[in-house]
C-alpha positions as CSV (number, residue, x, y, z in Angstrom):
1,M,45.3,11.2,-20.6
2,Q,43.2,13.8,-22.3
3,Q,41.1,11.1,-24.0
4,L,40.5,9.5,-20.6
5,M,39.3,12.8,-19.1
6,T,37.1,13.4,-22.2
7,F,35.6,9.8,-21.9
8,L,34.9,10.3,-18.2
9,A,33.3,13.7,-18.9
10,V,31.0,12.2,-21.6
11,I,30.0,9.3,-19.3
12,A,29.3,11.7,-16.4
13,G,27.2,13.9,-18.7
14,L,25.2,10.9,-19.8
15,V,24.6,9.6,-16.3
16,F,23.6,13.1,-15.1
17,S,21.3,13.6,-18.1
18,V,19.5,10.2,-17.4
19,A,19.2,11.0,-13.7
20,V,17.6,14.4,-14.4
21,A,15.3,13.0,-17.0
22,L,14.2,10.2,-14.5
23,A,13.6,12.7,-11.7
24,I,11.5,15.0,-14.0
25,E,9.5,12.0,-15.3
26,E,8.9,10.9,-11.7
27,L,7.6,14.4,-10.8
28,I,5.3,14.4,-13.8
29,F,3.9,10.8,-13.8
30,G,5.0,9.3,-10.5
31,K,5.0,5.7,-11.6
32,V,8.7,4.7,-12.3
33,F,10.0,4.2,-8.8
34,Q,6.7,2.4,-7.9
35,L,7.6,-0.3,-10.5
36,F,11.1,-0.9,-9.0
37,F,10.4,-0.6,-5.3
38,T,7.1,-2.3,-4.8
39,P,7.4,-5.2,-2.4
40,A,6.8,-8.7,-3.8
41,P,3.6,-10.3,-2.8
42,V,3.9,-12.9,-0.1
43,R,2.3,-16.2,-0.6
44,V,0.4,-17.6,2.3
45,R,-0.5,-21.2,2.4
46,A,-4.0,-22.1,3.3
47,E,-4.4,-24.3,6.4
48,Q,-5.3,-27.9,5.7
49,K,-8.6,-29.2,7.1
50,R,-8.5,-32.5,9.0
């Protein structure tokens, strides 16, 4: 049981560390979230001339 708690504490620490690093990087550079959350371009078909 103690090994399970140690494992969960290590995983939680790693996740927290990555989250803080990502937030600081976003504050400094501001480009990470823009890569993930930009909307995909919509293709528009050109009208056919008759």
